[in-house]
Structures are given as C-alpha cells and as structure tokens.
Steps between C-alpha positions, in 0.01 A plus 500: 500500500606784277860614504402815309393740772571853375135573417376356827764697691391820325144441623621389843323163486627140515506284186220293651260796511142459389360717220310697765821572696672612180207727416503660847875561485465649151225739606693613805814572296302656214349752740847585631683512165234661280654795313221734617595446865770700676688174566443388141761359268403457135769242416431285806125526437546372143718218628232416756235485228715265291566276799133486592405416142725194519428384855123548470478275194535132593673395178743795498572445869585135435731605216671753726535246780657252257710718269524838672503835324681357198223249450240774496703717261582216261144376486531156655210264474390234743703224336798682352709809531756665278692579815709218640564515874 
C-alpha cells in the first residue's frame, strides 16, 4: 500500500484505484478545471495533467507509490533511486 497519497487525493480516488477509475476521475476534474470554463483554474489544470501523466503510466505510478514526488523528480528507476527515504 502506498504511503504517498497526494496525487490520489487530488483526483479524489483511493490508492488502490484501477486505471479506469483514475481516467474517469481525471476527465471529471479536467472538465471542471479547464481554463476555458468559468470554473477553470490554469494552475490546477496543469497540476492535474502532470498527476494524470504519472498515475496513468504503470511504471511512473509504481515509482510514485514507492518514492513519492521526490522519486519522480529525481528520476528513480525500478531498482535504485538517488533519493533515500
């Protein structure tokens, strides 16, 4: 079980979500936050896109679940990471 939950919390899904559940949550939020909408928010929409890019890719999602945001930023690989927990 992942202890890194910020991205999942942003989408409003549990860490055990399927790719389909993540995609549905992304689309729902994207429609709400899109800058062209009256309720839009450009910064939050960009953050949403970055989060979806990570959680929709199995390898990146595993890295995030293991190392968190730092792991993604520092370019961790499956077997090693520059970031020490």
